[in-house]
C-alpha positions in Angstrom: -0.1 -0.2 0.0 1.0 3.7 -0.5 0.9 5.1 3.3 1.0 8.7 4.5 2.5 8.9 7.9 2.0 12.2 9.8 4.6 12.4 12.4 6.9 10.4 10.4 9.8 12.5 11.9 9.1 11.4 15.4 10.0 8.7 17.9 7.3 6.3 16.9 6.5 7.5 13.7 10.0 7.1 12.4 10.1 3.5 13.8 6.7 2.5 12.0 7.9 4.1 8.7 10.9 2.0 9.0 8.8 -1.3 9.6 6.4 -0.1 7.1 9.0 0.1 4.2 10.7 -3.5 5.5 7.5 -4.9 4.5 7.0 -3.6 1.0 4.8 -0.4 1.7 5.3 3.1 -0.2 5.4 5.5 2.5 5.2 9.5 2.5 5.8 11.3 5.5 4.1 14.5 6.4 5.8 16.3 9.2 6.3 20.2 10.3 9.7 19.1 11.9 9.2 21.1 15.1 9.5 18.1 17.2 10.6 15.4 14.7 14.3 15.2 13.2 14.8 15.0 9.0 17.5 12.5 10.0 15.1 10.4 11.8 13.2 9.6 8.5 14.3 6.4 6.5 15.7 7.4 3.1 13.5 5.3 1.6 10.1 7.4 2.2 9.1 10.7 0.7 9.0 13.7 3.0 6.5 16.4 2.7 6.9 19.2 5.2 3.8 20.8 6.1 1.7 21.5 9.1 -1.5 19.9 9.9 -2.8 23.4 11.5 -2.9 24.6 7.7 -5.9 22.9 5.8 -4.4 23.6 2.4 -0.8 22.1 3.4 -2.1 18.6 4.3 -4.9 18.9 1.2 -2.2 19.4 -1.0 -0.1 16.8 0.4 -3.0 14.1 -0.1 -4.2 15.3 -3.5 -0.3 15.0 -4.9 0.4 11.8 -3.5 -3.0 9.9 -3.3 -2.3 7.5 -0.5 -4.5 4.5 0.3 -4.1 4.8 3.9 -3.1 7.1 6.6 -1.2 6.6 10.0 -1.6 9.5 12.5 1.2 10.0 14.9 1.4 14.1 14.7 0.6 15.2 18.2 1.8 17.4 20.9 1.9 14.6 23.9 3.7 16.5 26.9 1.0 16.1 29.7 2.5 18.8 32.0 2.8 21.1 29.0 -0.8 20.7 28.2 -1.8 21.8 31.7 0.2 25.0 31.0 -1.1 25.6 27.6 -4.2 23.7 26.8 -5.1 25.9 23.7 -1.9 24.4 22.2 -3.1 20.8 22.7 -6.4 21.3 21.5 -5.6 23.4 18.2 -2.6 20.7 17.3 -4.2 17.5 18.7 -7.9 18.1 17.5 -8.3 20.9 14.9 -5.1 19.9 13.2 -6.6 16.4 13.3 -9.9 17.5 11.6 -7.9 19.2 8.8 -6.4 15.8 8.0 -9.9 13.6 8.1 -11.2 16.5 5.5 -8.5 16.3 3.2 -8.9 12.2 3.3 -12.7 12.5 2.8 -11.9 14.7 -0.3 -9.4 12.5 -1.7 -11.5 9.3 -1.0 -8.8 7.9 1.2 -10.9 5.9 3.7 -8.3 3.5 5.7 -7.1 5.3 9.0 -4.8 4.2 12.1 -4.6 6.9 14.9 -1.9 6.7 17.2 -4.0 7.6 20.6 -3.3 7.2 24.1 -4.2 5.1 27.6 -4.4 8.8 29.0 -8.1 8.9 27.7 -8.8 7.0 30.6 -7.5 8.7 33.6 -7.0 6.8 36.9 -8.3 3.4 36.0 -10.9 1.6 38.4 -8.8 -1.5 37.8 -5.7 -2.6 35.9 -5.1 -4.0 33.3 -7.1 -1.3 31.7 -9.2 -2.9 29.0 -11.5 -1.1 26.7 -14.7 -1.4 28.6 -13.3 0.8 31.1 -14.9 4.5 31.3 -12.9 7.1 29.8 -12.3 10.2 32.2 -9.0 12.0 31.2 -7.3 14.5 34.1 -5.4 16.5 31.6 -5.7 18.4 28.2 -3.4 15.6 26.5 -5.8 12.7 27.4 -8.9 15.0 26.3 -7.5 15.7 23.1 -7.3 12.6 22.3 -10.6 11.3 23.6 -12.1 14.2 21.6 -10.4 13.2 18.3 -11.5 9.4 19.1 -14.9 10.8 19.1 -14.8 12.5 15.9 -13.4 9.4 14.2 -16.6 7.8 15.4 -18.7 10.4 13.1 -16.3 10.3 10.4 -16.9 6.7 9.7 -20.8 7.0 10.5 -21.1 9.6 7.7 -17.9 9.3 5.4 -17.5 5.6 5.8 -13.7 6.4 7.0 -12.7 3.0 8.6 -10.2 3.6 11.6 -8.3 2.1 14.4 -7.4 3.6 17.2 -4.6 2.1 19.4 -4.1 3.0 23.0 -1.0 2.8 24.7 1.4 4.1 27.5 5.1 4.0 27.4 6.8 3.1 24.0 10.5 2.3 24.7 13.4 0.7 22.8 15.0 1.2 19.3 16.0 -0.3 16.3 19.5 -0.5 14.9 19.1 2.7 13.1 16.5 4.6 14.9 15.5 5.5 18.6 14.1 8.0 21.0 15.4 11.8 20.7 13.0 13.9 22.4 14.2 17.9 22.1 12.2 17.9 25.6 12.9 14.6 27.1 10.5 13.6 29.8 10.4 9.6 29.3 12.2 7.6 32.1 14.6 5.2 30.1 16.3 7.8 28.1 16.9 10.1 30.8 18.3 6.9 32.6 20.5 6.1 30.0 21.8 9.4 29.5 22.7 9.5 33.2 24.7 6.4 32.3 26.3 8.4 29.4 27.7 11.0 31.9 24.9 14.0 30.6 22.8 13.8 33.5 23.9 14.1 37.1 21.2 11.7 38.6 17.9 10.3 37.7 14.9 11.5 39.7 12.4 9.6 41.5 9.1 11.0 42.1 7.4 9.5 45.1 8.8 6.3 47.0 6.0 5.8 49.2 3.3 4.2 46.8 1.5 0.9 47.4 3.8 -1.0 45.2 6.0 -3.8 46.1 9.3 -1.3 46.1 7.5 1.9 46.8 7.9 3.4 43.0 4.9 3.7 40.2 4.4 0.9 37.9 3.9 1.6 34.2 3.6 -0.3 31.5 6.7 -0.5 28.8 6.0 -1.5 25.2 8.8 -2.2 22.8 8.6 0.5 19.6 9.0 -2.7 17.0 6.0 -4.5 19.2 3.9 -1.1 18.7 4.8 -0.8 14.9 3.4 -4.3 14.4 0.1 -3.5 16.0 0.0 -0.2 13.7 0.6 -2.3 10.8 -1.9 -5.1 11.4 -4.1 -2.2 11.9 -4.0 -1.5 8.1 -6.2 -4.8 7.5 -9.1 -4.1 9.5 -12.2 -3.8 7.7 -14.5 -2.5 10.9 -13.6 0.3 12.8 -12.0 -0.5 16.3 -10.3 0.4 19.4 -7.7 -1.4 20.9 -5.7 -1.0 24.1 -2.0 -1.9 23.6 0.6 -3.4 26.7 2.7 -5.9 27.5 0.5 -7.8 30.3 3.0 -6.5 32.8 4.1 -3.6 34.5 7.6 -2.3 35.6 8.6 -0.1 38.7 10.7 3.2 38.3 13.3 1.5 40.5 13.2 -1.3 38.2 13.8 0.5 35.2 16.7 2.0 36.6 18.2 -1.8 38.0 17.8 -2.8 34.3 19.7 0.0 33.1 22.3 -0.7 35.5 22.5 -4.1 34.3 22.5 -3.5 30.8 25.1 -0.9 31.0 27.2 -1.9 33.8 27.1 1.4 35.1 25.7 2.8 38.7 22.9 5.3 38.2 22.7 7.7 40.9 19.3 8.6 41.8 17.6 11.4 43.8 14.2 10.6 45.6 11.8 13.2 45.5 8.0 13.6 46.6 5.2 12.5 44.8 4.0 14.3 41.6 0.3 15.2 41.6 -2.0 12.9 39.8 0.5 10.0 39.4 -1.4 6.8 39.5 0.5 4.0 41.4 0.1 1.7 38.7 -1.0 1.7 34.9 -1.2 -1.2 32.9 -2.8 -1.8 29.6 -4.9 -4.9 28.7 -4.3 -6.3 25.3 -6.6 -9.1 25.0 -9.0 -7.8 22.6 -6.2 -7.3 19.9 -4.4 -10.4 20.6 -7.6 -12.3 19.8 -8.9 -10.2 17.1 -5.7 -9.3 15.2 -3.3 -11.9 16.6 -0.9 -9.2 17.8 1.6 -10.5 19.8 4.5 -8.7 21.5 8.1 -10.3 21.0 9.6 -8.3 23.6 8.5 -9.3 27.0 11.7 -8.5 28.9 12.6 -5.0 30.2 15.9 -5.8 29.8 15.8 -6.6 26.3 13.9 -3.3 25.6 16.7 -1.7 27.5 19.3 -3.4 25.4 17.5 -2.1 22.3 17.9 1.5 23.5 21.3 1.5 25.1 22.5 0.2 21.8 21.2 3.4 20.0 22.3 5.6 22.5 25.8 4.5 22.6 26.1 5.1 18.6 24.0 8.5 18.8 25.1 9.8 22.3 23.7 13.1 21.3 20.8 11.8 19.3 20.1 12.8 15.8 22.0 16.0 15.7 25.5 14.1 16.1 
């Protein structure tokens, strides 16, 4: 298929582009490069520099390239920033998304895979978080993704635009060529590895008194290749659907740090700090639905294997794509 990938210069998008190309698909990347990196785009893909906030920008790209499907990763995704600047998140994640859908309808593109988030659920009533739980986001980032999920349902009903929305928490790991390099890095694993590289003095642990085995928060980490596989499987779905994605287990902050110490062979200094408001003790996504309906099966169940792939990439690109 010919697939247009929005946000294809970002961490998750770039690796999905690589995996699509490896499977024989033709890929066009649409990205404004404010968060992504030009060097993160596989040279086998075409690049259109454009902005979803400008309707004609995406409409022209759709007319020119005539894709058969769209994978949508372009979004702002910093929870803290969304609490300070909600307008940015609703303009980019909702309004920009509507411009994309309108361009698809105008050009008769009816297959859509949406990179959503388990943040649409907010603090869960139980874990693992399956698709039946109520969605009650507690920040504008999660709300913007939930609003777009609701918009998708109406575009399906009115315009027969078939979609799959994939909800997940913590993407991690790397391929041999592409990895995680955010301009503002908030994710735990890359920040721990930056400490191992000597680029940070320590790792901060926010809260050590949670009701978990070691007192630190537990999160669900999914390898980026497994995540890409789920997006590719979603291309073949004939009926619109929502799927949650996770590995079925969880890893605490301390366990992540210990895994990074094992993999790197280095001691990681830590600084313990008070809890951050709104951090639930345990967030784990359930994946029974996508496993049963699409046959998705994560290949990376070991946190050490996930960290190993990230560490290998960071050693080659210690300063990220700017090297």
